[in-house]
N, C-alpha and C positions, 0 to 999 in steps of 0.2 A: 504493500499499500503506499504510494507516494504522500510524501509529509511536506512536499513542497507547495503549500495552500498560499493564497494572498494574506490571509489572517496572520499566519505564521511568518511569512516573510517581512508583514507590516512590524510585529512586536520586535523580531530581530533587529531591524533599522531603529526603531525607537530605543532599543538597549544600545545600541552602538552609540547613536547620539548622546544619550546619557552620561555612558562611559566617557565621551569624549569632553563633556562639559566637566566631569571630576578631574580630568587631566591624569587620570591615574593609568598605568601600565597595567596589563593583567597579572604580572607579577604583585603589583599593588593591589590590586582587587581581591586577590587570593589572601593576601596578608591581613587586608582589612575585612574578611568575610569570613563564614563557615565553608567558602566552596575554593577549589582549587584554582591554579593558572588553568590547567588543561580542561576543567569544567566550564570556567568563562570563555575559554576559546571557542568550545563549541556551540555555548550559548548564545554568544555575540556573532558568530558567523552562521547562525541559523541550523547547525547540525543537530541539535537536540533541543528539547524544549525545558526551558529553566524551571525548576519548582519555584511556587511564588515566593517564599523565603528568599529566595535567592534574587529574584526582582525587587521585593520590599527594600532588602538592603542596599541593592544600588540605586534606588530613588532617595533613601535617606541620604546616602553619599552624595548624589547630586541636588539635592534639597528639591527633588521633585515632589510633587502632591501626588498622592496614590491612586486617587480614585479613576483617572483617566489612563494609568496604566493597568490597573486593575481589569478594566472594562476590556481594554485590547486583550490582556491575557487570557479572560475568562473566552472570548471569542476564538484564541489561538488554541487553548488547550481544548477546547471542543473540536476543532479541525483538527487538531493532530491525533486525538484519541478515537476520530471517528465517531463521537457522540451526536455530532451535528446531522450525520447523515442516516440514522438510525430511524428507519420506518417502523411504523406501528405494524405488529402482526395481526393476520388475519385472526378475526374474532371466533373463537371455537362454538360449533354450532351447539345451541341451547335444546336440550331434547324437549320436545313439544310433551305437555302435560295433558294425561289421556285422564278421561273422567273416571270418578271412582265408583262405586256401587249405590244404588237407590235403593232406597225402602222398597221392599216387595213381600210377597207373600214369604210365610214362614216355611221351613223346610218341610214340614208336613202337607203342605198344601200341594196338590196333586200338580197346579200350575208352575211348582219351582221347579219341576224336573227340566233340566236341560236337554233341548232337542240336538245339540250339537255331537256329531256322530265322534266317539272313540275319547269322549270327556267324562271322568269319573262324575258320578252324580254326588252332589254334595261338597265337591272340593272348589275352593276359591279359585275365579280364572286367573290366567297370568297375567292379563293387562292389569288386573287390579292390584296384583301384588308388586307388579312395577312401578305403578301410580301411588303406592302406598308412602314412599321414601322421598316425595318431591322436594321437602324442605333440605332434607340432606344433600341432594343433588345438586340443588341452586345453591346452597353454601359452600359445595365444594368448587362450583363454577365461579362464583361471585367474588371469592376471597382472592384468587390471583388475579382478576380483573382490577379488583381495587387496588391490588400492590403495584400493577402495572399503569393504572391511571395515576397514583402517586408518583410514580419513579418518573414520567412524562412531565407532570407537573413541575417537578423538581428542575427538569432539564430545561423548560420553558421560563422559567424564573432565571437561571443563568444565562441564557440567551439574552434575556434583556437587561443583563448587567447586573443583577441584584447578588449582594454578599452571600452567599452560602456558608461562612464561616460564624462560629459561634463567638470571635473577638470584636467588640466594637471597634476597634481601633481600625479595623481594615474595612468598614462597612461602606457600601458605595449605593447611590440610588438607582432608579431604573435610567437608563440612558435616554438623553435629550441633550439637543446642544445648546451651549452657551447665549447666543445671539442669533440675530436676524437681519439681514439688509444693513442700512445705515448703521446699525448698533455694533455691526461686526467690522466698520472700517477701522485700521490700522490695528485690528485686535490679532494676537497670536492663533492661528488656525489650531493647533494643538492643544492650547489652554481652554478655546471655547469648545473642544470636541467637533469641531468641523473636519478636524482630520482622520476622522472614524468613517472608513468605509465612503471616502469620497470619490467622484468621478475624474478621471485623468482626460483631460479633452484633447491634449497634445504631448507627445515625448519627443523631444530633439537631442542631437549631439553637438556640441560647439567643435569647431577645428581643433581645440585642444584637448579632446575626448570627455570635455565634462556632459553629465547628465543633466538635462533639464526638464521638467515636466509643469504643464501648466494644469493645475487642479481648481476643481469647482465642487461645491457642495450645495444642491438643491435646497437642503433644510435651512442651512445658512443663508442661501441668496448671495454667496461670496465666493471670491475665487484668490489663489495665489500662486506663488511659484515657489517649487521644490527642485533643490539641485543637489548633486553630489559630484564626488570627484573631481573637485575646482581646484583652485590655487589659492594661497594665501594672498588677501588684499583684494582678490575679486569683490565686486559690488554686484549683487543681484537685486534687479528692480523690476515691479509689477505696476502696470499703468491701464486705467480704464478712462475714458473720455468723461470729464467734468469730475473726475476724483484727482488727490493727490497721488502724486506716484509714492510707493510703498518700497522700500528697500532694506537690504540687510547685507552685511560686509563678512566676507571670512575672515575671522582674527587671527588664525594661525595656521599652520601646515597640517597639524594634528586634527583639527576641527573639518579641514578640506577631504577628508576621507568620508566624513559621516553626511546624512541629510541636514541640510539648511533650509529654512523656509522663510519666506516675506511674510510680513504682516498681510491681513487681507484687504480686499478692495471689494465694496458692494456693486453687484452686478444685476441686470435684468436680462431678460430674454434677448438674445441677437448682440449683446454686448460687446465690441471688439476688443479683446485683451491683448496688451504687448509685455511680454517678457525679454528681459535683456541681460546679459552677462556683461559686465564692464570691467576689464582687464585695469590693473595698477598701472600699467605702462601707457605709452601713448597709443597702442593698438586701440584699432575701433572697435567699439561696443558689437556685441553678435545678439542680435535681437530677432525673436520669433514671434508670429501672430496667431489668433484663434480665434474664434467668435463664441461666446456662451451659448448653450443650447435654450 
């Protein structure tokens, strides 16, 4: 089973960004947490799913609030384990209840003689004996079904981003974005949860092999630029007509390897968007355009 899912890749990318923010090497992460250098190498490169305590430790080192990362981890864990793809098994057939005996003449009444060939007079019919235990049969069927319904309710709550721990310090609420439209102007897409399951409108490569995506979240009504494999000193900009240019700068070579995001711009249907990578040298900027859906 492949584990290279979008949810898992998104979590690994976010963790790499947090590690870059801390400025710690893999060895230093191993020293500052309960997980080894080799474990962190697997977690950050998307080779295995980190346990939640490891993610929490990295959040603390990077001074990152836990709820957003917890929501991403929940989605990645379901994709990794395959729980998100579990289908409800077919409901087992419930035996049809047969009618029980009705009041009738006593056994001494001549009309009580059963005319059915081969049947011993005075013996209870088989269909009556089968129907005598419908309550026990219903219980045997209902209990497994109730357990199954409870399990799927538990999974549904997890998909909604609800905390399933017993620890109140890790509690998160149902997922909802933090802003919409003009309220998102200049805001951080990750902090506002607009970066959870966004649309990638276009992806480009610069002549220096930097990656650039123009991203959009219809729930937020806003767009931003995401880049990676950049160079120290590069400035990344996002522009929409009538809105201020939003930008971020790559602070150092270590941060250049991680995902970086511009602040958001509010957009409407069909708004033209322009994203640029502006090098620190005199070289011309490289710009890309696309329209919001």
